[in-house]
TORKOL-4160 file (C-alpha; in steps of 0.2 Angstrom, whole numbers, padded with zeros to 4 digits, m for minus):
372
<pt num="1" X="0000" Y="m0001" Z="0000"/>
<pt num="2" X="0006" Y="0017" Z="m0004"/>
<pt num="3" X="0010" Y="0032" Z="0009"/>
<pt num="4" X="0003" Y="0047" Z="0010"/>
<pt num="5" X="0015" Y="0061" Z="0003"/>
<pt num="6" X="0013" Y="0079" Z="0008"/>
<pt num="7" X="0024" Y="0092" Z="m0003"/>
<pt num="8" X="0025" Y="0110" Z="0004"/>
<pt num="9" X="0027" Y="0122" Z="m0012"/>
<pt num="10" X="0019" Y="0122" Z="m0026"/>
<pt num="11" X="0034" Y="0130" Z="m0036"/>
<pt num="12" X="0045" Y="0124" Z="m0047"/>
<pt num="13" X="0053" Y="0111" Z="m0035"/>
<pt num="14" X="0036" Y="0106" Z="m0029"/>
<pt num="15" X="0030" Y="0102" Z="m0046"/>
<pt num="16" X="0043" Y="0093" Z="m0050"/>
<pt num="17" X="0043" Y="0080" Z="m0036"/>
<pt num="18" X="0024" Y="0079" Z="m0039"/>
<pt num="19" X="0028" Y="0074" Z="m0057"/>
<pt num="20" X="0042" Y="0063" Z="m0052"/>
<pt num="21" X="0032" Y="0052" Z="m0041"/>
<pt num="22" X="0017" Y="0050" Z="m0054"/>
<pt num="23" X="0030" Y="0045" Z="m0065"/>
<pt num="24" X="0030" Y="0029" Z="m0052"/>
<pt num="25" X="0010" Y="0029" Z="m0049"/>
<pt num="26" X="0011" Y="0040" Z="m0034"/>
<pt num="27" X="0000" Y="0052" Z="m0028"/>
<pt num="28" X="0003" Y="0067" Z="m0016"/>
<pt num="29" X="m0005" Y="0084" Z="m0010"/>
<pt num="30" X="0003" Y="0100" Z="m0015"/>
<pt num="31" X="0001" Y="0113" Z="m0002"/>
<pt num="32" X="0005" Y="0131" Z="m0009"/>
<pt num="33" X="0000" Y="0148" Z="m0002"/>
<pt num="34" X="m0002" Y="0158" Z="m0018"/>
<pt num="35" X="m0018" Y="0156" Z="m0029"/>
<pt num="36" X="m0009" Y="0162" Z="m0043"/>
<pt num="37" X="0007" Y="0168" Z="m0051"/>
<pt num="38" X="0012" Y="0183" Z="m0064"/>
<pt num="39" X="0025" Y="0177" Z="m0077"/>
<pt num="40" X="0040" Y="0182" Z="m0066"/>
<pt num="41" X="0058" Y="0185" Z="m0071"/>
<pt num="42" X="0068" Y="0176" Z="m0081"/>
<pt num="43" X="0074" Y="0159" Z="m0077"/>
<pt num="44" X="0091" Y="0154" Z="m0086"/>
<pt num="45" X="0093" Y="0133" Z="m0090"/>
<pt num="46" X="0108" Y="0126" Z="m0090"/>
<pt num="47" X="0108" Y="0109" Z="m0101"/>
<pt num="48" X="0107" Y="0097" Z="m0086"/>
<pt num="49" X="0089" Y="0107" Z="m0081"/>
<pt num="50" X="0082" Y="0103" Z="m0098"/>
<pt num="51" X="0089" Y="0085" Z="m0097"/>
<pt num="52" X="0078" Y="0085" Z="m0081"/>
<pt num="53" X="0063" Y="0092" Z="m0088"/>
<pt num="54" X="0062" Y="0078" Z="m0101"/>
<pt num="55" X="0062" Y="0068" Z="m0088"/>
<pt num="56" X="0049" Y="0073" Z="m0079"/>
<pt num="57" X="0039" Y="0073" Z="m0095"/>
<pt num="58" X="0041" Y="0091" Z="m0103"/>
<pt num="59" X="0046" Y="0088" Z="m0121"/>
<pt num="60" X="0059" Y="0102" Z="m0125"/>
<pt num="61" X="0048" Y="0108" Z="m0140"/>
<pt num="62" X="0037" Y="0116" Z="m0126"/>
<pt num="63" X="0050" Y="0123" Z="m0121"/>
<pt num="64" X="0048" Y="0134" Z="m0137"/>
<pt num="65" X="0041" Y="0150" Z="m0130"/>
<pt num="66" X="0059" Y="0152" Z="m0120"/>
<pt num="67" X="0075" Y="0157" Z="m0131"/>
<pt num="68" X="0090" Y="0145" Z="m0133"/>
<pt num="69" X="0105" Y="0151" Z="m0125"/>
<pt num="70" X="0119" Y="0147" Z="m0138"/>
<pt num="71" X="0134" Y="0157" Z="m0134"/>
<pt num="72" X="0141" Y="0166" Z="m0120"/>
<pt num="73" X="0149" Y="0183" Z="m0119"/>
<pt num="74" X="0161" Y="0188" Z="m0104"/>
<pt num="75" X="0165" Y="0207" Z="m0105"/>
<pt num="76" X="0172" Y="0219" Z="m0094"/>
<pt num="77" X="0163" Y="0235" Z="m0089"/>
<pt num="78" X="0171" Y="0243" Z="m0103"/>
<pt num="79" X="0164" Y="0230" Z="m0115"/>
<pt num="80" X="0179" Y="0221" Z="m0122"/>
<pt num="81" X="0176" Y="0204" Z="m0122"/>
<pt num="82" X="0188" Y="0192" Z="m0110"/>
<pt num="83" X="0182" Y="0176" Z="m0116"/>
<pt num="84" X="0165" Y="0167" Z="m0123"/>
<pt num="85" X="0160" Y="0151" Z="m0124"/>
<pt num="86" X="0149" Y="0140" Z="m0136"/>
<pt num="87" X="0135" Y="0134" Z="m0122"/>
<pt num="88" X="0126" Y="0123" Z="m0136"/>
<pt num="89" X="0139" Y="0113" Z="m0141"/>
<pt num="90" X="0148" Y="0110" Z="m0123"/>
<pt num="91" X="0129" Y="0105" Z="m0118"/>
<pt num="92" X="0126" Y="0092" Z="m0133"/>
<pt num="93" X="0118" Y="0076" Z="m0131"/>
<pt num="94" X="0113" Y="0081" Z="m0113"/>
<pt num="95" X="0100" Y="0095" Z="m0117"/>
<pt num="96" X="0099" Y="0112" Z="m0127"/>
<pt num="97" X="0100" Y="0126" Z="m0113"/>
<pt num="98" X="0087" Y="0140" Z="m0114"/>
<pt num="99" X="0081" Y="0155" Z="m0105"/>
<pt num="100" X="0062" Y="0154" Z="m0100"/>
<pt num="101" X="0050" Y="0166" Z="m0091"/>
<pt num="102" X="0047" Y="0159" Z="m0072"/>
<pt num="103" X="0027" Y="0158" Z="m0075"/>
<pt num="104" X="0030" Y="0149" Z="m0092"/>
<pt num="105" X="0041" Y="0137" Z="m0081"/>
<pt num="106" X="0028" Y="0134" Z="m0070"/>
<pt num="107" X="0015" Y="0132" Z="m0082"/>
<pt num="108" X="0026" Y="0118" Z="m0092"/>
<pt num="109" X="0026" Y="0108" Z="m0073"/>
<pt num="110" X="0008" Y="0109" Z="m0072"/>
<pt num="111" X="0003" Y="0097" Z="m0057"/>
<pt num="112" X="0000" Y="0080" Z="m0062"/>
<pt num="113" X="m0017" Y="0071" Z="m0061"/>
<pt num="114" X="m0010" Y="0060" Z="m0048"/>
<pt num="115" X="m0006" Y="0076" Z="m0037"/>
<pt num="116" X="m0021" Y="0085" Z="m0025"/>
<pt num="117" X="m0018" Y="0106" Z="m0024"/>
<pt num="118" X="m0024" Y="0113" Z="m0007"/>
<pt num="119" X="m0020" Y="0131" Z="m0003"/>
<pt num="120" X="m0014" Y="0137" Z="0016"/>
<pt num="121" X="m0007" Y="0152" Z="0022"/>
<pt num="122" X="0004" Y="0142" Z="0032"/>
<pt num="123" X="0009" Y="0126" Z="0036"/>
<pt num="124" X="0018" Y="0118" Z="0052"/>
<pt num="125" X="0026" Y="0101" Z="0051"/>
<pt num="126" X="0030" Y="0091" Z="0067"/>
<pt num="127" X="0041" Y="0075" Z="0063"/>
<pt num="128" X="0037" Y="0059" Z="0074"/>
<pt num="129" X="0041" Y="0041" Z="0076"/>
<pt num="130" X="0026" Y="0038" Z="0063"/>
<pt num="131" X="0028" Y="0051" Z="0052"/>
<pt num="132" X="0024" Y="0068" Z="0051"/>
<pt num="133" X="0010" Y="0080" Z="0060"/>
<pt num="134" X="0007" Y="0094" Z="0049"/>
<pt num="135" X="m0005" Y="0109" Z="0054"/>
<pt num="136" X="m0011" Y="0120" Z="0039"/>
<pt num="137" X="m0017" Y="0139" Z="0042"/>
<pt num="138" X="m0038" Y="0139" Z="0045"/>
<pt num="139" X="m0040" Y="0118" Z="0045"/>
<pt num="140" X="m0050" Y="0112" Z="0062"/>
<pt num="141" X="m0035" Y="0099" Z="0066"/>
<pt num="142" X="m0019" Y="0091" Z="0063"/>
<pt num="143" X="m0017" Y="0078" Z="0049"/>
<pt num="144" X="m0006" Y="0064" Z="0050"/>
<pt num="145" X="0005" Y="0059" Z="0033"/>
<pt num="146" X="0018" Y="0046" Z="0031"/>
<pt num="147" X="0030" Y="0059" Z="0022"/>
<pt num="148" X="0033" Y="0076" Z="0020"/>
<pt num="149" X="0043" Y="0087" Z="0005"/>
<pt num="150" X="0049" Y="0102" Z="0010"/>
<pt num="151" X="0049" Y="0113" Z="m0007"/>
<pt num="152" X="0044" Y="0129" Z="m0001"/>
<pt num="153" X="0061" Y="0137" Z="m0007"/>
<pt num="154" X="0075" Y="0147" Z="0002"/>
<pt num="155" X="0063" Y="0156" Z="0016"/>
<pt num="156" X="0057" Y="0137" Z="0020"/>
<pt num="157" X="0046" Y="0134" Z="0035"/>
<pt num="158" X="0049" Y="0117" Z="0033"/>
<pt num="159" X="0067" Y="0119" Z="0036"/>
<pt num="160" X="0061" Y="0125" Z="0056"/>
<pt num="161" X="0061" Y="0107" Z="0060"/>
<pt num="162" X="0076" Y="0102" Z="0053"/>
<pt num="163" X="0087" Y="0117" Z="0059"/>
<pt num="164" X="0088" Y="0134" Z="0063"/>
<pt num="165" X="0101" Y="0148" Z="0057"/>
<pt num="166" X="0104" Y="0140" Z="0041"/>
<pt num="167" X="0103" Y="0157" Z="0031"/>
<pt num="168" X="0117" Y="0166" Z="0024"/>
<pt num="169" X="0121" Y="0181" Z="0013"/>
<pt num="170" X="0130" Y="0174" Z="m0004"/>
<pt num="171" X="0147" Y="0176" Z="m0006"/>
<pt num="172" X="0145" Y="0183" Z="m0023"/>
<pt num="173" X="0132" Y="0197" Z="m0018"/>
<pt num="174" X="0120" Y="0200" Z="m0004"/>
<pt num="175" X="0106" Y="0205" Z="m0014"/>
<pt num="176" X="0103" Y="0208" Z="m0032"/>
<pt num="177" X="0091" Y="0218" Z="m0044"/>
<pt num="178" X="0082" Y="0207" Z="m0058"/>
<pt num="179" X="0071" Y="0215" Z="m0073"/>
<pt num="180" X="0064" Y="0211" Z="m0090"/>
<pt num="181" X="0063" Y="0225" Z="m0101"/>
<pt num="182" X="0064" Y="0228" Z="m0121"/>
<pt num="183" X="0079" Y="0220" Z="m0129"/>
<pt num="184" X="0092" Y="0233" Z="m0132"/>
<pt num="185" X="0102" Y="0223" Z="m0144"/>
<pt num="186" X="0107" Y="0206" Z="m0137"/>
<pt num="187" X="0109" Y="0192" Z="m0146"/>
<pt num="188" X="0119" Y="0179" Z="m0133"/>
<pt num="189" X="0120" Y="0177" Z="m0115"/>
<pt num="190" X="0130" Y="0192" Z="m0110"/>
<pt num="191" X="0139" Y="0198" Z="m0092"/>
<pt num="192" X="0150" Y="0213" Z="m0090"/>
<pt num="193" X="0160" Y="0214" Z="m0074"/>
<pt num="194" X="0165" Y="0231" Z="m0070"/>
<pt num="195" X="0174" Y="0239" Z="m0054"/>
<pt num="196" X="0158" Y="0239" Z="m0044"/>
<pt num="197" X="0144" Y="0231" Z="m0052"/>
<pt num="198" X="0140" Y="0217" Z="m0064"/>
<pt num="199" X="0125" Y="0216" Z="m0075"/>
<pt num="200" X="0118" Y="0202" Z="m0086"/>
<pt num="201" X="0105" Y="0202" Z="m0100"/>
<pt num="202" X="0099" Y="0187" Z="m0107"/>
<pt num="203" X="0087" Y="0187" Z="m0122"/>
<pt num="204" X="0071" Y="0178" Z="m0113"/>
<pt num="205" X="0058" Y="0179" Z="m0129"/>
<pt num="206" X="0054" Y="0188" Z="m0143"/>
<pt num="207" X="0059" Y="0206" Z="m0141"/>
<pt num="208" X="0062" Y="0205" Z="m0121"/>
<pt num="209" X="0077" Y="0203" Z="m0112"/>
<pt num="210" X="0081" Y="0197" Z="m0094"/>
<pt num="211" X="0092" Y="0206" Z="m0085"/>
<pt num="212" X="0102" Y="0203" Z="m0069"/>
<pt num="213" X="0114" Y="0218" Z="m0058"/>
<pt num="214" X="0123" Y="0216" Z="m0044"/>
<pt num="215" X="0138" Y="0219" Z="m0034"/>
<pt num="216" X="0154" Y="0213" Z="m0043"/>
<pt num="217" X="0163" Y="0209" Z="m0027"/>
<pt num="218" X="0152" Y="0204" Z="m0014"/>
<pt num="219" X="0140" Y="0219" Z="m0002"/>
<pt num="220" X="0123" Y="0224" Z="m0005"/>
<pt num="221" X="0116" Y="0230" Z="m0020"/>
<pt num="222" X="0105" Y="0244" Z="m0015"/>
<pt num="223" X="0086" Y="0244" Z="m0013"/>
<pt num="224" X="0082" Y="0260" Z="m0021"/>
<pt num="225" X="0080" Y="0261" Z="m0040"/>
<pt num="226" X="0095" Y="0275" Z="m0040"/>
<pt num="227" X="0107" Y="0261" Z="m0036"/>
<pt num="228" X="0101" Y="0253" Z="m0051"/>
<pt num="229" X="0102" Y="0269" Z="m0063"/>
<pt num="230" X="0120" Y="0275" Z="m0056"/>
<pt num="231" X="0128" Y="0257" Z="m0057"/>
<pt num="232" X="0122" Y="0257" Z="m0076"/>
<pt num="233" X="0132" Y="0273" Z="m0077"/>
<pt num="234" X="0149" Y="0269" Z="m0090"/>
<pt num="235" X="0144" Y="0253" Z="m0094"/>
<pt num="236" X="0141" Y="0249" Z="m0115"/>
<pt num="237" X="0126" Y="0254" Z="m0122"/>
<pt num="238" X="0115" Y="0238" Z="m0122"/>
<pt num="239" X="0117" Y="0240" Z="m0104"/>
<pt num="240" X="0113" Y="0256" Z="m0101"/>
<pt num="241" X="0097" Y="0254" Z="m0113"/>
<pt num="242" X="0090" Y="0240" Z="m0105"/>
<pt num="243" X="0092" Y="0249" Z="m0088"/>
<pt num="244" X="0085" Y="0264" Z="m0093"/>
<pt num="245" X="0069" Y="0255" Z="m0102"/>
<pt num="246" X="0067" Y="0244" Z="m0087"/>
<pt num="247" X="0067" Y="0258" Z="m0075"/>
<pt num="248" X="0053" Y="0267" Z="m0084"/>
<pt num="249" X="0041" Y="0254" Z="m0088"/>
<pt num="250" X="0048" Y="0236" Z="m0086"/>
<pt num="251" X="0046" Y="0224" Z="m0074"/>
<pt num="252" X="0058" Y="0225" Z="m0058"/>
<pt num="253" X="0062" Y="0218" Z="m0044"/>
<pt num="254" X="0073" Y="0217" Z="m0031"/>
<pt num="255" X="0079" Y="0203" Z="m0015"/>
<pt num="256" X="0092" Y="0197" Z="m0006"/>
<pt num="257" X="0104" Y="0182" Z="m0010"/>
<pt num="258" X="0105" Y="0169" Z="0001"/>
<pt num="259" X="0112" Y="0154" Z="0004"/>
<pt num="260" X="0107" Y="0138" Z="0014"/>
<pt num="261" X="0120" Y="0128" Z="0023"/>
<pt num="262" X="0112" Y="0112" Z="0030"/>
<pt num="263" X="0122" Y="0098" Z="0041"/>
<pt num="264" X="0106" Y="0086" Z="0036"/>
<pt num="265" X="0092" Y="0089" Z="0023"/>
<pt num="266" X="0081" Y="0079" Z="0033"/>
<pt num="267" X="0073" Y="0075" Z="0051"/>
<pt num="268" X="0064" Y="0058" Z="0051"/>
<pt num="269" X="0050" Y="0058" Z="0036"/>
<pt num="270" X="0052" Y="0076" Z="0032"/>
<pt num="271" X="0064" Y="0080" Z="0017"/>
<pt num="272" X="0070" Y="0095" Z="0012"/>
<pt num="273" X="0072" Y="0098" Z="m0008"/>
<pt num="274" X="0080" Y="0112" Z="m0020"/>
<pt num="275" X="0083" Y="0129" Z="m0011"/>
<pt num="276" X="0075" Y="0124" Z="0004"/>
<pt num="277" X="0089" Y="0113" Z="0007"/>
<pt num="278" X="0104" Y="0119" Z="m0002"/>
<pt num="279" X="0101" Y="0137" Z="m0009"/>
<pt num="280" X="0119" Y="0142" Z="m0018"/>
<pt num="281" X="0122" Y="0157" Z="m0025"/>
<pt num="282" X="0117" Y="0160" Z="m0045"/>
<pt num="283" X="0133" Y="0160" Z="m0051"/>
<pt num="284" X="0131" Y="0144" Z="m0062"/>
<pt num="285" X="0112" Y="0145" Z="m0063"/>
<pt num="286" X="0109" Y="0128" Z="m0055"/>
<pt num="287" X="0097" Y="0133" Z="m0041"/>
<pt num="288" X="0081" Y="0124" Z="m0053"/>
<pt num="289" X="0094" Y="0112" Z="m0060"/>
<pt num="290" X="0096" Y="0105" Z="m0044"/>
<pt num="291" X="0078" Y="0107" Z="m0040"/>
<pt num="292" X="0073" Y="0096" Z="m0055"/>
<pt num="293" X="0088" Y="0083" Z="m0052"/>
<pt num="294" X="0083" Y="0083" Z="m0035"/>
<pt num="295" X="0064" Y="0078" Z="m0039"/>
<pt num="296" X="0068" Y="0063" Z="m0050"/>
<pt num="297" X="0080" Y="0055" Z="m0035"/>
<pt num="298" X="0066" Y="0056" Z="m0021"/>
<pt num="299" X="0053" Y="0052" Z="m0033"/>
<pt num="300" X="0064" Y="0037" Z="m0037"/>
<pt num="301" X="0071" Y="0032" Z="m0019"/>
<pt num="302" X="0052" Y="0033" Z="m0013"/>
<pt num="303" X="0044" Y="0023" Z="m0028"/>
<pt num="304" X="0057" Y="0008" Z="m0026"/>
<pt num="305" X="0056" Y="0009" Z="m0005"/>
<pt num="306" X="0040" Y="0002" Z="0006"/>
<pt num="307" X="0030" Y="0015" Z="0014"/>
<pt num="308" X="0036" Y="0006" Z="0032"/>
<pt num="309" X="0054" Y="0013" Z="0028"/>
<pt num="310" X="0052" Y="0028" Z="0021"/>
<pt num="311" X="0061" Y="0035" Z="0037"/>
<pt num="312" X="0077" Y="0031" Z="0028"/>
<pt num="313" X="0073" Y="0039" Z="0013"/>
<pt num="314" X="0080" Y="0056" Z="0020"/>
<pt num="315" X="0097" Y="0049" Z="0022"/>
<pt num="316" X="0098" Y="0039" Z="0007"/>
<pt num="317" X="0093" Y="0056" Z="m0003"/>
<pt num="318" X="0105" Y="0065" Z="0004"/>
<pt num="319" X="0117" Y="0051" Z="0002"/>
<pt num="320" X="0117" Y="0053" Z="m0018"/>
<pt num="321" X="0113" Y="0072" Z="m0021"/>
<pt num="322" X="0124" Y="0078" Z="m0008"/>
<pt num="323" X="0143" Y="0077" Z="m0019"/>
<pt num="324" X="0133" Y="0085" Z="m0036"/>
<pt num="325" X="0127" Y="0098" Z="m0023"/>
<pt num="326" X="0144" Y="0103" Z="m0016"/>
<pt num="327" X="0150" Y="0103" Z="m0033"/>
<pt num="328" X="0142" Y="0118" Z="m0037"/>
<pt num="329" X="0142" Y="0128" Z="m0021"/>
<pt num="330" X="0163" Y="0124" Z="m0023"/>
<pt num="331" X="0162" Y="0130" Z="m0041"/>
<pt num="332" X="0153" Y="0144" Z="m0035"/>
<pt num="333" X="0165" Y="0148" Z="m0024"/>
<pt num="334" X="0178" Y="0149" Z="m0036"/>
<pt num="335" X="0170" Y="0161" Z="m0049"/>
<pt num="336" X="0166" Y="0172" Z="m0035"/>
<pt num="337" X="0183" Y="0173" Z="m0030"/>
<pt num="338" X="0188" Y="0176" Z="m0050"/>
<pt num="339" X="0175" Y="0191" Z="m0048"/>
<pt num="340" X="0183" Y="0199" Z="m0032"/>
<pt num="341" X="0198" Y="0201" Z="m0041"/>
<pt num="342" X="0203" Y="0219" Z="m0044"/>
<pt num="343" X="0198" Y="0224" Z="m0060"/>
<pt num="344" X="0214" Y="0223" Z="m0069"/>
<pt num="345" X="0219" Y="0208" Z="m0062"/>
<pt num="346" X="0201" Y="0199" Z="m0067"/>
<pt num="347" X="0203" Y="0207" Z="m0084"/>
<pt num="348" X="0222" Y="0198" Z="m0087"/>
<pt num="349" X="0215" Y="0182" Z="m0077"/>
<pt num="350" X="0199" Y="0179" Z="m0086"/>
<pt num="351" X="0203" Y="0172" Z="m0103"/>
<pt num="352" X="0214" Y="0159" Z="m0094"/>
<pt num="353" X="0203" Y="0157" Z="m0079"/>
<pt num="354" X="0185" Y="0160" Z="m0086"/>
<pt num="355" X="0185" Y="0146" Z="m0098"/>
<pt num="356" X="0194" Y="0134" Z="m0086"/>
<pt num="357" X="0181" Y="0139" Z="m0072"/>
<pt num="358" X="0164" Y="0134" Z="m0083"/>
<pt num="359" X="0170" Y="0117" Z="m0089"/>
<pt num="360" X="0176" Y="0114" Z="m0072"/>
<pt num="361" X="0159" Y="0120" Z="m0067"/>
<pt num="362" X="0150" Y="0110" Z="m0080"/>
<pt num="363" X="0158" Y="0096" Z="m0085"/>
<pt num="364" X="0150" Y="0084" Z="m0070"/>
<pt num="365" X="0134" Y="0090" Z="m0072"/>
<pt num="366" X="0135" Y="0082" Z="m0090"/>
<pt num="367" X="0134" Y="0065" Z="m0082"/>
<pt num="368" X="0118" Y="0057" Z="m0080"/>
<pt num="369" X="0110" Y="0061" Z="m0060"/>
<pt num="370" X="0114" Y="0045" Z="m0049"/>
<pt num="371" X="0101" Y="0033" Z="m0042"/>
<pt num="372" X="0110" Y="0022" Z="m0033"/>
């Protein structure tokens, strides 16, 4: 007899794990706070993320509403090309990288028929020897389930049952600006790193570009729009034009960039996945990819393990997933240290260290996910 599974969080990680369970004929209940979401910002999906989406039943042709990421260019603040990477060639036989709107990705990851969606303003969970006791805001009484999956993001409420004080600012930047606006003529993934600020622009849909702006060597990007305008001064025209348009009428968002460090990702039959377990700075765009891979592995483990033995699933899940996550974390630290170099030294080092760091970060991720 199948056990009962409650997934807390109806975002990318939560929908992915619901689909992963459905692949094996397992159902679940998904609890989400929001009734609906907008289109959101852009999501950069490297090849391993696209491969995971395919395994979750999202045909690549359905991702056509996004824009393929064929090439990456890394430039200094003055616009000089430091190095470039053929992204599409690198990820050949794995998955074609794309950039897509967050809301579109959520639609593509629609919940399967085996999942039931509920809405609740707040959820608390307490692991017990026999399962997990869950309280939903507004519910008359607690419910008992055999396993809870915390897929509720970097500010996870489910993480309170596992550890406290797990959040810390990213070593790359403490906060950032993200925006979507008119495309100023950018034809590929392009990053510009100046002395104090770094900008990234990626085509995300026809005539639109997704932008990211942060401090180059750590610290916070100011929360006022004046910081964004001031930071773009002196950068080449594509950056200046994209920022000006975003400030005038584009979609803008300022937020923290936090990382999550946990000794363990589970407590009894409560298991954390994605950013709730191991959020890392966005250097290599692996947040979504790791969440999708987490979902595939956890779905497989629950399917092949009798429900009465699910108390050991968290340990096995972490054993399989932590090496890959720690690799991404290490690669993020390497690139953060390169970005923190003085500008003149960074410009000299980047043509050699940049491609090397790219290959070191992504080559292991070309390998399939481990299920045993």
